[in-house]
MIVEX-388598 format. One record per residue (C-alpha): x, y, z; chain; residue number from 1. Coordinates in steps of 0.1 Angstrom, whole numbers, plus 5000, padded with zeros to 4 digits. Layout:
   east   north     up   mol   seq
      X       Y      Z     A   NUM
...
END
This chain:
   east   north     up   mol   seq
   5000    5000   5000     A     1
   5029    5024   5008     A     2
   5044    5018   4973     A     3
   5011    5024   4956     A     4
   5005    5056   4975     A     5
   5040    5068   4967     A     6
   5033    5063   4930     A     7
   5001    5082   4933     A     8
   5017    5110   4952     A     9
   5045    5114   4927     A    10
   5021    5113   4897     A    11
   4998    5138   4913     A    12
   5026    5164   4918     A    13
   5040    5157   4883     A    14
   5006    5167   4868     A    15
   5004    5198   4890     A    16
   5039    5209   4879     A    17
   5030    5202   4842     A    18
   4999    5224   4846     A    19
   5019    5251   4862     A    20
   5045    5250   4835     A    21
   5018    5252   4808     A    22
   4997    5281   4823     A    23
   5018    5301   4848     A    24
   5032    5324   4821     A    25
   5033    5356   4842     A    26
   5058    5361   4870     A    27
   5045    5352   4905     A    28
   5059    5359   4939     A    29
   5065    5329   4961     A    30
   5068    5334   4998     A    31
   5083    5306   5019     A    32
   5103    5300   5050     A    33
   5139    5292   5040     A    34
   5168    5277   5057     A    35
   5175    5291   5092     A    36
   5139    5301   5097     A    37
   5142    5333   5075     A    38
   5112    5342   5054     A    39
   5121    5345   5017     A    40
   5103    5360   4987     A    41
   5113    5349   4952     A    42
   5099    5358   4918     A    43
   5095    5329   4894     A    44
   5076    5318   4863     A    45
   5069    5286   4844     A    46
   5103    5284   4828     A    47
   5120    5283   4862     A    48
   5105    5249   4868     A    49
   5129    5233   4843     A    50
   5120    5197   4836     A    51
   5090    5180   4852     A    52
   5098    5145   4842     A    53
   5116    5135   4873     A    54
   5094    5139   4904     A    55
   5103    5118   4934     A    56
   5094    5117   4971     A    57
   5123    5133   4990     A    58
   5147    5107   5004     A    59
   5144    5100   5042     A    60
   5108    5111   5041     A    61
   5075    5092   5038     A    62
   5089    5065   5061     A    63
   5054    5060   5077     A    64
   5071    5060   5111     A    65
   5059    5081   5140     A    66
   5084    5106   5154     A    67
   5086    5086   5187     A    68
   5096    5055   5167     A    69
   5122    5075   5148     A    70
   5137    5086   5181     A    71
   5139    5050   5193     A    72
   5156    5040   5161     A    73
   5181    5068   5164     A    74
   5189    5057   5200     A    75
   5194    5021   5188     A    76
   5218    5032   5160     A    77
   5237    5054   5185     A    78
   5240    5025   5210     A    79
   5252    5002   5182     A    80
   5279    5028   5172     A    81
   5265    5032   5137     A    82
   5262    5070   5141     A    83
   5281    5095   5162     A    84
   5265    5114   5192     A    85
   5267    5146   5172     A    86
   5248    5130   5142     A    87
   5222    5115   5166     A    88
   5217    5149   5182     A    89
   5211    5165   5148     A    90
   5187    5138   5136     A    91
   5167    5138   5169     A    92
   5165    5176   5169     A    93
   5151    5177   5134     A    94
   5127    5148   5143     A    95
   5113    5159   5176     A    96
   5113    5197   5172     A    97
   5080    5198   5152     A    98
   5064    5172   5176     A    99
   5073    5190   5208     A   100
   5070    5225   5195     A   101
   5106    5233   5202     A   102
   5124    5261   5185     A   103
   5155    5253   5165     A   104
   5189    5260   5180     A   105
   5197    5296   5172     A   106
   5233    5287   5163     A   107
   5221    5261   5138     A   108
   5196    5286   5123     A   109
   5224    5311   5119     A   110
   5247    5288   5100     A   111
   5218    5276   5079     A   112
   5210    5312   5069     A   113
   5247    5317   5061     A   114
   5247    5286   5039     A   115
   5215    5297   5022     A   116
   5231    5331   5013     A   117
   5263    5312   5001     A   118
   5242    5289   4979     A   119
   5229    5320   4960     A   120
   5263    5322   4945     A   121
   5283    5353   4936     A   122
   5268    5380   4915     A   123
   5281    5389   4881     A   124
   5296    5421   4895     A   125
   5315    5401   4921     A   126
   5328    5376   4896     A   127
   5342    5405   4875     A   128
   5361    5420   4905     A   129
   5398    5424   4898     A   130
   5423    5404   4919     A   131
   5437    5421   4950     A   132
   5468    5441   4943     A   133
   5501    5422   4949     A   134
   5523    5437   4975     A   135
   5554    5427   4995     A   136
   5551    5401   5023     A   137
   5558    5416   5058     A   138
   5580    5399   5083     A   139
   5558    5394   5115     A   140
   5589    5397   5137     A   141
   5604    5429   5124     A   142
   5574    5445   5106     A   143
   5596    5451   5076     A   144
   5592    5436   5041     A   145
   5604    5400   5040     A   146
   5635    5393   5018     A   147
   5642    5361   4999     A   148
   5675    5348   5013     A   149
   5684    5332   4980     A   150
   5679    5362   4957     A   151
   5679    5391   4982     A   152
   5648    5405   4966     A   153
   5616    5414   4985     A   154
   5591    5385   4987     A   155
   5557    5393   4971     A   156
   5523    5381   4982     A   157
   5506    5358   4957     A   158
   5474    5373   4940     A   159
   5443    5367   4961     A   160
   5410    5358   4944     A   161
   5385    5384   4955     A   162
   5357    5358   4956     A   163
   5375    5341   4985     A   164
   5371    5373   5005     A   165
   5335    5378   4995     A   166
   5326    5342   5002     A   167
   5343    5343   5036     A   168
   5324    5375   5045     A   169
   5292    5354   5043     A   170
   5305    5334   5072     A   171
   5317    5364   5092     A   172
   5325    5351   5127     A   173
   5311    5363   5160     A   174
   5327    5358   5194     A   175
   5304    5329   5204     A   176
   5317    5309   5174     A   177
   5348    5302   5195     A   178
   5327    5282   5220     A   179
   5335    5245   5213     A   180
   5298    5235   5217     A   181
   5288    5261   5191     A   182
   5318    5252   5169     A   183
   5307    5215   5168     A   184
   5273    5225   5154     A   185
   5288    5248   5128     A   186
   5313    5223   5117     A   187
   5286    5196   5112     A   188
   5266    5219   5089     A   189
   5296    5234   5071     A   190
   5312    5200   5067     A   191
   5281    5186   5051     A   192
   5279    5216   5028     A   193
   5315    5210   5017     A   194
   5305    5175   5005     A   195
   5274    5187   4988     A   196
   5274    5183   4950     A   197
   5256    5216   4946     A   198
   5288    5235   4950     A   199
   5303    5220   4919     A   200
   5289    5248   4897     A   201
   5304    5277   4917     A   202
   5338    5293   4910     A   203
   5368    5279   4929     A   204
   5372    5311   4949     A   205
   5336    5310   4961     A   206
   5340    5274   4972     A   207
   5373    5281   4989     A   208
   5356    5306   5012     A   209
   5333    5278   5024     A   210
   5363    5255   5029     A   211
   5380    5282   5050     A   212
   5349    5287   5072     A   213
   5347    5249   5078     A   214
   5384    5248   5087     A   215
   5379    5276   5112     A   216
   5349    5257   5128     A   217
   5369    5225   5129     A   218
   5398    5241   5148     A   219
   5374    5258   5172     A   220
   5356    5225   5178     A   221
   5389    5208   5186     A   222
   5386    5182   5159     A   223
   5421    5168   5151     A   224
   5429    5151   5118     A   225
   5451    5121   5114     A   226
   5479    5142   5099     A   227
   5478    5166   5129     A   228
   5478    5136   5153     A   229
   5509    5123   5135     A   230
   5525    5157   5136     A   231
   5518    5161   5173     A   232
   5531    5126   5180     A   233
   5563    5134   5161     A   234
   5567    5167   5180     A   235
   5562    5148   5212     A   236
   5589    5123   5203     A   237
   5612    5151   5193     A   238
   5606    5169   5226     A   239
   5613    5136   5245     A   240
   5645    5132   5226     A   241
   5655    5168   5233     A   242
   5647    5163   5270     A   243
   5667    5131   5271     A   244
   5696    5148   5253     A   245
   5694    5177   5278     A   246
   5694    5152   5307     A   247
   5724    5134   5293     A   248
   5742    5167   5288     A   249
   5733    5177   5323     A   250
   5745    5143   5337     A   251
   5777    5146   5316     A   252
   5783    5181   5328     A   253
   5777    5170   5364     A   254
   5801    5141   5360     A   255
   5828    5164   5345     A   256
   5823    5189   5372     A   257
   5826    5161   5398     A   258
   5858    5149   5382     A   259
   5871    5184   5380     A   260
   5862    5190   5417     A   261
   5879    5157   5426     A   262
   5911    5167   5407     A   263
   5910    5201   5423     A   264
   5906    5185   5457     A   265
   5935    5161   5451     A   266
   5956    5190   5439     A   267
   5947    5210   5470     A   268
   5956    5180   5492     A   269
   5989    5176   5475     A   270
   5996    5213   5478     A   271
   5987    5212   5515     A   272
   6009    5182   5521     A   273
   6037    5199   5503     A   274
   6033    5230   5525     A   275
   6034    5208   5556     A   276
   6066    5191   5544     A   277
   6081    5225   5538     A   278
   6071    5236   5573     A   279
   6085    5204   5589     A   280
   6117    5207   5568     A   281
   6120    5244   5579     A   282
   6115    5234   5616     A   283
   6143    5207   5614     A   284
   6166    5232   5597     A   285
   6160    5259   5623     A   286
   6165    5233   5652     A   287
   6198    5222   5638     A   288
   6211    5258   5635     A   289
   6204    5266   5672     A   290
   6236    5265   5695     A   291
END
């Protein structure tokens, strides 16, 4: 029965779309609630529908399961280790919020609004922006232009794609983004967007801005990659080796100091003994010279 109803539902909406494409020839305003809870207004007409041949029920919907049953299934998957706690929290939040009348997490709504703006893509004017001017690289220690040690010439900054800056401005950070709990939520949404196939049609600079925002969220969330773990382990080994070398140097220095002190002590004893011999010899000589 579920399969038959799905076929009916898809066929019904395919007919509705076909009628709209045939008769909605004048522009219409469409008001809807977009990602992040923001209300949007868009103008569209029949040509904006594109093709109406492929109409499918959205994946992960029409499961015929009650929200409470979905919550139980999420808990089972979490207990079995098939999903992470963060993923379980996201799934359960989307599942139970409409049932309990809960409002969406404001941090999640904010990043969804940012992603919605990012998915609009750059405007034609932004795509025609010239690259940022190339200038000398500055030495952070001295504040002076950095010089190439091989050529002796000032080092120049590589040209920067202006779309990277415009795209990064969409995800402008606020102080609360540094909170690890908030950063985890942002990293989940931004990471999923990075793997989204919809980004394939955007210019590389526009996509790079999203990658940079996701990287900032990852670092704030404390997520460590395998490469970073290996680097940290290598640094720890190097620090241990340096500590052992310093300890060996310290022990060697102490041993040399002890030997030097011992030699000095022996030399002082010999000198003292020599002085005593000289005093005894002087005493014998003075006794022999007395009448």
